[in-house]
N, C-alpha and C positions, 0 to 999 in steps of 0.2 A: 235318849237319842232322838226319839220321835218328837219330843217337846221342843228340842233345839231347831228342828227343820222348819217349824211353822213361821218364825220370824223371817227366815230367808225367803220362804215362799211369798210372804206378804210384801217383802221388799221388791221381789222380782215383778210382782203384779203392779206395784206402784211405779216402778221404773218403766215398765212396758207402756203403762197408761200415759206417762209423761212424754215418752218418745212418740207415741201415737199422736198426741196433741201437737207436738212440734212438726211432725210430718204433714199433718193436715194444714197447719199454718203455712208451711213452706210451699205446699202444692198450690194453695190458694194464692200466695204471693206470686208464684211463677205464672199461674194462669192470668193473674192481673197484669203481669209484665208483658205477656204475649198479646193480651188484649190492647195494651197501650201502644205497642209497636205496630200493630196492624191497623190502627185507627189514629193516624197523626192529626194534629190540628188542621183546620181548614186553610189557614194562611200558608202552611207548609205545602199542602196539596196545590194551592193556587200558584205558588212560586215554582213548583216543579213543572206544572203544566205550562206556565208562561215560558220557562226556559227551554221547554221542548218545542215550542212554536217557532216557525220561521217567519220571515217578513211576508212571504206570499200568502200565509194562512190568513192574514188580516187585510193585506193590501191587494186584494184580487181586482179591485175596481180600477187600478192604474192601467191606462190604455197601453197596449203593446207589451205588457209585463212578461208575457209568455213567448215573445218573439225576440226582439232585440236584446232584452235583458238576459234571456236564456242563452243566447249565442255569443254575446260580447261581454256584457256586464253581469256575469253570473253571480258574483258576490255583492250583495247590496251595500255592505259595510265598506267596500273598497272605495265607493264614491260618496256615500252618505255618512257623515260623521255624527257623533252624539248618540250612538246606539246604546251605550251603557246607561246614560242619563234617561233615555227613552224607557228602558226596561225598569229602572228604579221608579220612575213616575207612575208607570202602570201598576207596579207592585203596591204603591201607596194609594191606589184607587183613583189616580188622576188621569186625565185624558191623554197626556203625552204630546199634545199639540205644541209645536215649536221647538221641541227638543232635538229633532232630526234636522240637520242642516243640508242644504243643497251644495254640491261640490263647487269650489272655486277653481280658479286657474291652476293653483298649486296641486290640488287633488287630480285634476285631469292630466297635468304634465307628469305626474308620477308614472303613468303608464305610456302616455303618448309622446314623451320626450324623444323617443327614438324615431318618430315619424319624420320623414324627409321634409314634408310640407310645413312642419313646425320648427324647422331649424332656425328660422329668422323671425320667430314670433316676437321677440323683444323689440325688434326694430319696426314692427308694423304700426300702422295708424290706430288699429283697434287696441293694441296693447298700450300705446301712449294715451289713448282715451280711457283706459282702465275698463275696457269691456271685458266681460266674462264669457266663458264658452257657452254657458247655458242660455245666453241671450240669442244665440243662433242655433245651437244644437240642443237636443233633448236626449235624455238617457234611455227612454223607453220606446218612443215612436217618433215619426217625422214631425218637425215643428210646424209645418204648413200642410194643408190638404194636398191630395194628389193632383196630377195635371187635369186641367179642365178639358172637356171634349168639345167645347165651343170653338168654332172655326176662327173667331175673332180674337181669342185669347189662348195662346198655347205657351205662355210663359213657363219656364222650368222652375223647379222648386227652389233652386239656389237664388234665382233672381227675385222670386216672390218673397223669399226670406229677407233679402236685402231691402226690399221696398217697405218692410215694416218700419224701419228707422229712416231710410233715405227717401221719404215720400216726395220731397221736392224734385229729386232726380227722376224718380219713377213717373212723375207727371209729365215729364218732357218726352217720354216715349209715346205719348198720345198725340204729339204734334205731327203735322203733315210730313215733315222730313225727320226721320229718326233711324237709328240702328235697329235691326229687326229683333229686338228682345221680346216684345209682346208676341211676335209671330213664332218664337221658339227656335229661330235660326242661330241665335247666339245667346249667351247669358252674361251677367255682370262679371262672372269669373273668367270670361274670355279675355277681358282687358285688365281686370283688377285681381290682385292676389290678396284675399282677406287675411292671410296668415303671414304676410311678408311685406316688403317695401321695395319699390323700384330703386331706392337710393343705395341699396346694398350691391347693385350690379354695376357693370361698366357700360351699360346701354345708355344711349341718348334719349332725350325726351320723346323723340318722334319714332323710335324703334317699335314702340307698342302699336302704333298705327301702321307702320310699314310692314309689319309682320303679315298683314292681310292685303294691304294696298301696295303690292310689290311693283306694280307698273310704274309708279312715280318715284321709286327708290333711286337715289343718285349713286355716284356723283354725276352731275351734268356739266357740259362745257360752259353753258350759260345758265346760271342758277338764279332762282328767285329767292331773295333773302328770307322772307317770312317762312317759306317752305322748309328751308334749312334750319331755321331757329325753332319754330314751334308751330305745329299744325293748327293749334287752337288760336293762333292769331287771327284766323279767318273762319274756322269751323267750331261749332259746338258739338262735341261728340255724342251727347245724349239725345238731342233733338232741337229742332229750330222750325220756325214758321217759314223760313226761306228755303229755296231748293238747295240740294246738295249739302245740307247741314251748315249752310253759311249763317254766321251769327248776325250779319246784316246783309240784306240783298244787294245785288249789283245795281248800279255802279258804286253805291256808297261804300261798300266794303273795300273797294280799290281806292276810292277818293280819301279814305282815312290816312293813306300814306302818299298817294300820288296826286299832285295838284294838276289842274287843267293847263297843259303846256301851251305857251304862246305860239301861235301860228300853226297849231296842229288840231286835229279833231274838229275842224270847222269853226274854230274860235280865233278872233283877233287877226293879226297880220304880221308879216315879217318886219314891217316898218315900226320902229319904236314909237313913233308919234301916233300910230293907230291902235295901240294896245288899249283894250277896254272899250273900244268904240263899237264893237259888234256884240250881238246877243249870242248866247250859247245855242248851238245848233242841236238838233235831235240826236245826232250821231254820238254826242258825248253822253247822253242820258240813256243809251242802250246798253246791252250787256257787253262788258269789256272783252269777254271771252269769245265774242263773235269774230273778233280779229286776233286777239291774243289767246289762241286756243292752247298753246303750250304753257299754260300759266304756272305749272309746277316745275318747269325747266326745259331747256332745249339743248340739243347738240349742234344746231345749225344757225339759229336766228338769235341775235342779242336782244331783240325786243320781244321775244317769246311769241312770235306769230305762228310758228310751225316747228 
């Protein structure tokens, strides 16, 4: 009986030894597995860190990013398209330059289509000229510097922004007779709607002028035809070298339509045979408004003297 127990004891020892070896191998494999999970490859770490970053973590140098963007344009990807391509390029070790696009009119209108001032954008001259919003507006800060403290130049930011493109018009505000845009008393937007068009309203051509110059608003009993038709027949609204914004100084501005009448203004005679025999007197070459003071219309005098 004792002889029979020895093989069983030997088998038990062998089995225990084999199990011990398998346990050691399993423990080592598990330890290696844990070590592998806690130390992922560098590219996985870089990707995770990149995905955790926000736009502001890299683009801190953008002027005004913590002011306007924080208050109005909080989500960068709402305006800037191409964020996914930008991340993919960064993951590949590329610079990412050029993958982020500036917003076009379509992206801006996604949010601003409810704005009243943009209701007629499609009819505006800027829209017809294929201008984009970012040519006048910026996403992060003002497009032009703040107001100057110099007494000679108090132009507002809107007009300064317009002058970047409309330099020919802006130069006319430096003429001796001009609307007070440089002085800050009015701006380009006082007369012009950058987001709309005057053609969409029932107003006449002169209503823009008569909104301020109400003293000459009609109807008059005796009207002056150019005044009724178009103020710019005589005036340049942006600036002129002549007084009162006249495109041509007196009396030539009047003589463009009115000839020197026979027998009046010190010229000629009532006799047909004497026509053209006398020289023009100085009275004709003076200011017409010295006599015709009601040049914009009169309720009393048919020749607009009062």
